N, C-alpha and C positions, 0 to 999 in steps of 0.2 A: 434395435431397429435403427436404420440409418435413413435420414431424410435429405441430407445435402451432399453434394459432390464438389470437389475443389475447382473443377472447371465449369461449374454451373453459373447461370445468370445471378443466382443468389450470392455466389462467391464474389463476383464482380461488384455487386452492390455493397458487400461487406468491406471490400478494399476501398471503394469510393467513400463510404461513410467514415471509415477510420481516418483516411487522409484529410477529409474535411474537418473532423474533430481535432486532428493533430495540429492543424494550422491555427486553431483558436487559442489565443493566449489565456492561460488560466493558472499561472504560477501563484503559490500561496506564500505567506510570510509568517515564519515562526515567531518573530518579535511581536507582531500584532496579535497573533493567536494566543500567545502566552499572556497577553494583557486582557484576554477575554473578548477580543474583537473577532466575531464570526459572522460572515466570512472575513478572512483577514486581508483580502485584497478586492478592489472593485472589479477586476477582470473575472473573478469567479461569479460575481453577481450577473455579469453580462452573459457568461456561458450558461448559467442556470436559466436565464430568460430564453436564450437560443434553444436550449434543449426542450424546455416546456412548450415552446411554439411548435417545434418539430414533432413532439409526441402528440400534441393536439391535432396537427395536420395528418398524422399517420393513423389517427382513430383511437388512440388511447383514451381512457375515460378518467374523470375526476382528476385532471391534471392541475397541480397546484405548485406554487413556489412559496415556501415559508418565509417569514421575515428574516431568517438567517440563511436563505438561499438553498435550502434542501428542496430538491425536486421530487415530488410524489406523483405517481400515476398508477393505474391498474388496467388490466384487461379482464372482461367478464368471463365467467365460466361458459364452456360450451353447453348446449342444451342437454339436460339430463345429468349434468355434473355440478349443479349448483351447490350441493352439499359436500363436495370433495374438500379435502384439506386446503386451506389457503397458505401460501408461502410467499416470501419476498426475495427479490433479487437486488443486490446492491453493487455499486461501483462508485468510485470517487472522481470528482471533476478536476481537482487541483493537480498540478505537477510540482515536483520538488524544486526548492529555491537554489540549491547548490550549483546547478547548471541552468543557464538561461533557457526559458521556454518561449521567448519572444521571436517572432518571425521564423517559425519552424518551416523548413523547406524539405519535405519528404522526397526521397529518391526511391523509385520503384525498379526492381530487377526481376522481370518476368522470366520464368524458366531458368532460374539461376543455375549457372554451369560450373560453379566452383572457382571462378576467378577471384584473385585477390582484389578487394575493393579499397581503393584509395580515396579517402574523403579529405576535406579541407583540414587545416591545422595538423597535418601529418598523422591523421587518424587512419589506421589500417585495419580492415577486417579480413583476417586470413583464416580460411577454413581448416588449415592444418593446425591452427592453434585454438580453434573454437569448435569443439565437437558438434554442437547443435547446428552450426553453420555448415559443417561438412555433411551432416545429415540432410540439410535443406538442399544442398547441391546434388546429392545422390537421388533425391526425390524430384529434382527439377522444380522445386517450389518457387513461388513468388515471394520475394522478401522486400520489405520496406525499411529503409535506413534513414538516418539524418543526413545532412550534407556536411556534418563535422563541426558546425558552428553552434549548435544548440542540442538539447536533448530531443527525443522524438515525441515522448508523451504516451508511449504504450502503457505505461503505468500512470493512469489506468484508463486511458481512452480506448484501449483495446477491449477492456471490460465493458465500458459503456456501449461500444460498437456491438459486441456479442449479445448483450442483453436486448438492445433495441432490435437487432436483426432477428433474434430468435422469436421474440414476442410478435414482431410484425409478421413473421412467417406463420405463426399460429393463428393470428387474426385473419390471414388470407387463406387459411386451410381449415375451415370450420369442421371438417371431418375428423380432425385430430382432437381427441378428448383431453380436457384439462379443467381444473377448477379455477377459481378467482386467483389471479397472480398479481402481486403488488410489486412496484418498482420504487427504489429510493436512490437518488444520486446525491452524494454528499460533498460538501466543501471541506477543505482543511484536514484531510486524512494524513497528508504528508507532514503536517505540523504536530500530529499526535492528538489533535482536538476534533477529529472528524465526527465523533458522536456526542460532543459536549452539548449541542443544542438540537439534537435530533427530535423531531416531533413524533415521539413514540405513540401518542394518542391517535395518530392517523392509522397505525398498523393494526390490522386484524390478524396478521400472521403470528403463529406461535413458534415458527422456526424460519430460517432464512439461509441464503447462500451469497457470499461475496464472490465476484468474478474479478480476481485481483492477483492471480498467481503468475507463474512463469512458463516453463517448458512443458511440452505435451505430456499429459498424464499426471501432472502434479495435483495431488488431492491433499489438502492441508487441514488437519484437525487439531493441531497443537502449535503453540507458539511460546516465545519467551514470556516470562514475567518481567515487567519493565518498570523501572523507576528512574527518575531524574534526581540527582543530588545537587543542590545549590549550596555553595560554600562562600562565606564572606570572611576574609582574613583582615584583621584590623591591626595596624601598626602605629608607630609614632613618627610623625613628620618632623623634619628638622632641616635647616640649611646644611648642606653637605660640608661646609667649612668647619662646622662645630658638631658634626654628627656624633662623634664619640662622647664628647662632653655632655651633649644634650640627650643622650640615650636614644638615638634614632633607631627605629625598628621598621625595616622595609617590608611592607605587605606584599610587594611584587616578588621579593625573594622568598618569602614564606610560601606563597602560592606556587611558585616555580618548584620549590623543594617538594611540595606535596605531589605535584604532577609527576615529578621524576621518581617518586617513591612507589607509584602504582606498579603492580606486577607487569613486567613487560611481556611475559608469556601469556597474559590474560587480557590481550587487546583484540579488537576486531580483526586486525590484520594478521594475528598469530593464532586464531582459533577458527574452528568450523564445527559442523555436526551439532552435537548437543553441548558443546563447551560454551560457557558463559564468558562475559568480559566486562571490563571497565573501559569507558571511552570518553576522554576529555572532549568537550564539545565547544565550550566558549571560555575565554580567558580575557579579562579586561581589568582596568583599575589604575591605581596610583600608588605612590609610596605609602599613603595613609590607609588606603582600603583597596583590596583587590578581590574580584569575584571570579569564581570558577564554577562552571556547570559541567556535569558529566553524566553519561548514561550508564546505568547498571542493568545488565541483562543476565538472566539465568532461567533454565527450564524448571528448576526445583525451588519450591517456596522456602525450604529451610536454608538452602544455599544462598538464596537472595538475602535472607536475614543476616547471614555471615558476611556477605558483601557490604551491606549497609554498615555493619559494625566495623569492618575493615576500613572503610572510608573515614569513619569517625576517629578510629585509632591513628591512622596515618595523618589525618588533618591535625589532631591534637599534638602529635609528635613534631610535625613541621612547625606549628605555631609556638610550641614550648621552646624548641631549639633556638628560635630567634627572639624569644621574649615577648611575643605578641599573643593575640587571641584569635579564635575562629568560631564561627557559628555555622552549623550544618543543618540543612532541612532536606528531607527525602520526600519526593512527590510521586505518588503512584500514577503511572501512565496507563498500563493495562496489565491483565493477568493471563496466564496460560489458559486457553479455552478448552483444553483437554478434559478437565474435570466436568465442565458444564455439558460437553457433548456426550460424555460417557453415561450421563443420566437419561439420555434419549437416543439410544443407539440407532433407531430407525432412520434418523436424519442423515447420518453418515452412510448407513447400509444401503439406502435407496440411491444415494449418489454413486456408490461403488457399482451398483447394478446398472445405472445409466451409462457409466464409463464402459463397462464390459459389453453391454449391448451395442455400443457404438464402435466396438473393436479397439478400445483404448485400455491398456493395462494401467490400473491406478498405481501411482508411485507415491507412497506415504512418506513425505518428507516434513520434518518440523520446520516451521517458519522461523528463520533467524531474524525476527522482527515481529511486526504485528499488523493487523488489518482492522478495519472498522468492525469486522466480525468478532474480533477479540473482545472489544468493548461491548458489542451487542450481546455476546454470550454471557458476560458478566451481568448484563441487565435482564437476563432471563429469556433471551431469544437465541437459542443455540445456532451458530452460524459457521459452518466449515467453508473452505475456500477452494475455488476452481481455477485451473490454469487459464492463461490468455494467449500464450504464444509469444509473449514479449520477452526479450533477452537484453542483457547488458543495461538494464534500466538504471536510471539516475546518472546517465553519462551521455557524452556526445557520440559514443559508439553504439548507442542503442539501436536495436532493430526488431522487427516483428515478422513472424511467419504467417503468411496468409492461410496456408493449409491448416495450421494449428488453430487460428482464429475460427476457421470454418468448422473444424472438429469440435471446438468448445461450444460453438453455436448449436451444432447438432446434439451435443450432450444436454444442453439446456432444454432444447425441444423435447428430447426423450425423457428427461427428468420430469418435465411437466406432466407428461402422459403417465409415467409410473406413479407419481404422487396422487394423481386423480383416482387411482385404483386402490389406494391404501384403505 
């Protein structure tokens, strides 16, 4: 069943809502989040307050902001469906820190005709090089881009837009059946700490859906197993004039040798699909002590154990070759959600049906990353992921497709009705 059209007043409201959210600064900080500070930035606190006020004004019920800036709300079941299954919709408020999210200036291209788009800082969006953009041109879609100086924030303000728009539509159309639907907007997903302080006690839902994907049709039910490895190399400091006599051991050299020994063909930039990788993330220190952090990613649990062992072996080899020492710690970030979702197949099956009834072919792609849903699935709330229409995320060349945001909104509306009949 289809509820929305791309050229409808609802579509215009979706575009307006997204642009308004995109302009709100909500960048997170990995450094603070790693210290246990959630939310990691004050701007996320302000965005949470803004969203909670908007939800209240729109008629959502039980709107709350937790002490860690998780926004919770729900909409009541339509009459006669009070006993239908309750589920939750989630999206995250923060944007990634690698590209500035301050003073975002969205550019709107209505009825996009396939022109090459020249943004600031020599950023070019060429449909001949970007298949999704070429598709948008063929469909005369409306696309929204950055101006080239910041990211756009489609990840995941497109998701917030879709959820708010879908549930607002349901509230204004009481003839559409649905049960109680819960909403959670989280801070610090981009730092990997999005579910660290989640108020699970608020949720009645036994399953959920994140709206945090990419291109039209993406339905994601598996992801990487993810660890961060923190290494500390310890050397012996000495004045360089007498380094040989004093037995100087340079920790920077040890750490550098370790990084260089990582398999080059198993890096993010040399892998795709279901191939895992090692990714050096941070490197700092001095002659006496140097710190390295890296991401380990693999879809298979056994292979992840091998990766952890490889890091330890390469680190020991680098330290020994220079006469120093190394300490390695592996921190679990999230696990592949496939196993959790396989235990309750209806959660994914009903979503597939919602896609199909809205005329969208599901594209089952593994996430080369993770979502808040990965963590929630570990916590016992199975949570697959729905596309948003965002593209080139985490970059100044980011853009979103309005027609795809509308289609995702339509799917969420239809999903709500299908779940009410389970």
